[in-house]
N, C-alpha and C positions, 0 to 999 in steps of 0.2 A: 433063669429064674420064668417059670410059668404063669400063666391069668391066674393059679390057685393062692398064687403067691401073693395079690391082694386078696386082704380080709377085707369083710364086709365093712370092718372099722375104717381100715383104709378106703377103701370106696367111697364111704359118707365124709371121711375127711377132704377127698380129691374136690367130691363134688362140691362143699363147703367151700374150699379155696378156690373151686373155679368160678362159684357165683361172685367171690370177692374181686376176682381179676376181672372178668367177665360181663358181670350183671351190670344193670343199670346204676346201681349203687355202689361202682367198683371202690374199692379205699386200700386194697391189698400196698398200692404202692407206697402207702405209709409204714406199712409193717416189713422190715427186710428179712426177718427170720419166716415170717409165712411164704413171703416170696422163693426164700431156699428150698421151705418145704415143698410149695406146688411144683417149683422144678424137678424135686426128687420124685415125687407121686406120678408125675407127667409121664417122665424117663419108664419109672418101673410099668404103668400102664403101656406105656410105649414098647416095651420091650416084649411085655406078655403078648402083646395082639401080634408084633413079627413070629413070635414060637410059636403062636398056633396056624400061621399062615404059611410059613416055608422057616427053613434052618437060617443061621444066620450068614450074610453074605461072605466071601472073604476078600471083597474088592478095598480099592483104600476109603478108608473111613471118611466120613463127612461131617461137618459140626452144624448144631441148629443155635439159635443165641434166644431162647423164649423171652428174655427182657425187650431185644429189638422188635420183637413181631409183634410186641403192645406198645401201643404210643403212648399209652399213661404211662406204663411202669419205666418206659425208657428215659423221658421227663425227670423222673424223680429219681432214678439210677440212673443217672449217664455214665460213670465209671464202675459202676459193679456187673460184670458180663460174666455169666456162669456157662460153660461151653461144655457141651455133652455130645461126647461121640456117639453116632448112631449103634454103632456096635461093638463099642466097650464101656469102661466107667468113665464116670465123670473126669474131667479134665481139670487141676487145679487152678484156681481162678487166678493166683499170681503167675501163672506162667508165661511170659512175655512171649515167649515162641506159640503157644499155642493160640492165648488170645490172640495175637497180631494175626496169624493165618486166619483164625474165624473171621478178624474183623476185616481182612481185606477180600474174602471169598464168598461170606454170607449175609454180612452185615448189610442192613439197607439204610441207605440215608436217613437220617433224623429230619433236616431240614425240609424233606419232601414233604407237599400239604397234601392231605386226604381226599381223596378223588370221590365227588358226591355228583349226583344229578343237576343240582342246583349252582354247581360253580360256573363262574365264568371264566371262558378259559382263555380270555385275554387280559383278565386282571391282573394275574401276576406280571404280563407286560407292559400292561399300564404301568403297573406301580415300578418295576424296574426300567421304564424306561427315562432318561436325564431330563432335565426340565430345558425348554428352549433358550439358548444364552439372547439376554434382552441387550440389544447393541445399547454403548454410552452415549449421550447425546453428543452433539459435534458443538465444541465449544469455541472453534475459531470464530468461522463470521458471526453465529449465533451473538456470541460473548463480546466481538466487537461492538455490534452493532448496539447491544443493550448500555455500554460504556460511554455512547455517544448521548450527549446533553439533547433533547427535543429542540431545544432554541438553536441549537448549531444546527441540525437538519432543517429547519425553520430558515434560518438566515442562509442556508446553501440553497433551499429552493427559491426565496425571494430575487438571489442574485443569477439563477437560472431565468427565471422569468422574466428580470430585466434584460440578461442580453437578448432573449429570442425577440423583446418587444423591441430593442433596438435594430438588430438583424432586420426585423420585419418592418420598420420603419426606414432603414437604409433601401431597403428592397422597393419599399412604397416610392420612395423619393427617386431612384432613378428611373425616370422618365425623361425620354427626347423631349427636345425642347418643341420641335416640330414632327407632321408626319407630313410629308408633301404626297398627296393623289397624284392619278394621272390628270391632266385638266384637257378634255374632247375639244376644247374650242379653241384650244391654240394647234396651230399647224405644224408639225414637224419639221416639216419645210423653213421655216423662219430661224433654223437652227444654223444660220448663217455664220457663226463663230466656229463653227468646226475647220479646221485646216482644212487644205485641197488635198486630197488623197488620204484622207483619213477613214473615211469610209472602206475603203479599198483595203487599209493596212488592217483595221482591224475584222474584217468579213462582212461588214453591215452594206443593206440594202437602205435608200431613201426610205422603205416602207415598213423598215425593221423600229425606226426610232418612236419614241414616245415623249411628247411634252408633259413637264408635271408643273405643280402648283409654284408659283415664285415666292422665294424667301427673300424678302426685301428686293435687291436688284439681283439675286442669285437666281440664276435658270439652270434647273439640270432638266436632264435628257437621258434616257437608258432605250436600251433594247436587247436583242437576243440577236446574236451572228450565226454565221451559217454552221458553227461549229457545237452549239446548244450553250456557249457561255454567255452570260447576262454582262451588259456594259453598263455603263455610269459615267456619265461626261458633265462638267460645269464650267459655268462662262459669266461673266458678270457686263450684263450688254451684251457688248460684240466683240469682249474680250475673252479669249480663250483662258481657260486655267488651266483644267489635266482633266484626266481620266483614266479609265483601263476595263478591262474586261477578265471573268474570273469565272471559275465551274459552278455550275450554279448550287451545289451542295455549300460549298464557301461565302458567295453572296459578294456583289464588288462593295468595294470601301473605297472613298476616295477622302485625306485628309488636306484642310485647307490650313495654311499657318502664317507667321510673320511673311514669308517670302511671297505669297500670295496677295499682300495689302488685306489682308484680314479684319481690321476697324472699319476700311471704306466697305467690306461686301456686307457684315453683319451689324455691329456697337462699335462704336468710335469708344466708348468706355472699355473695354475689352481691355486686361492689362496685355501687356507683352508676353509672348510664350504661352498664350491663348492656341486653342486648335478646335476646329469646325469640322468634325467627323458626319462625312455621308454615308449612311448605309442602305443599300438596297435589300429590302424583305417585301419580297412578292411584287405587288402593284403598289406599293408604298416605298417612299425616300423616306428613312428617319435620320434628324438633325440634333446630333448631339454636342454639346459646347464645352469642351473645357478650359477652365481658367488657369492660366499659367501664372507664376511667379518671376518670371524675367524675359529677359530676350531670347529667341532661339532663333538660330541659322539653319536651315537646311541647306540650302544651297545656294551658290553666288549665281547671280543672274546675270 
């Protein structure tokens, strides 16, 4: 069929149908008969144009889908597909093989949005992105604290404060009975209570000795021997008690108990089993007293 096949009446009809399909007030999607007629006239016009340009090609026929090429028509007739062979006659609509081939080869996806200059390329990605998961609140520890009454927390705080107060009071009460400083008015040579040979035994010279303040009748002598050890000795009058030396990091310590006649040295009211401890701390000798609750024997004299 040539261009002369389209009469002026058909050309006018085709123009009117195109206006209804592609014009600003397109409404052809509401008229199935008009859609079919438009397909028919479009194909006649296309064939006429091909006949004028070149003879029909003998290649494999390809198909087009005018309905799918127009979004408005595709939305109105999603299931009505008219397949027309470019170098043949219209194929039956109900032919599943023809319709399936056309759908797989030439049909465009219906759900693709129209591209426009004002379209935001990130809009679809933003809408398709899944919403971030909001973590559920932890109910373990938080819930436990919420279930504890406030008065219970207050009681625990009071108990903890009282315990801290008792600890501070005990630390404040833990003070020595006396601190004996070096007494420069007393001559170290007066330490006649030291047994003969004791200075040599402990690695001391007479000039190494330091006399401290008296604690009742208790005399205390300290010194640093030739090995760098700190030495501490005690006596009552001229009666030698005992003593010894220790590394400076440890400090010299000497305990006086019942075996040394403790009550005669310090206080006759001290119960049996009590102990007086002398601790050398720098230039001071601390005197600590522990009151016992029964007789204690360290060694037999």
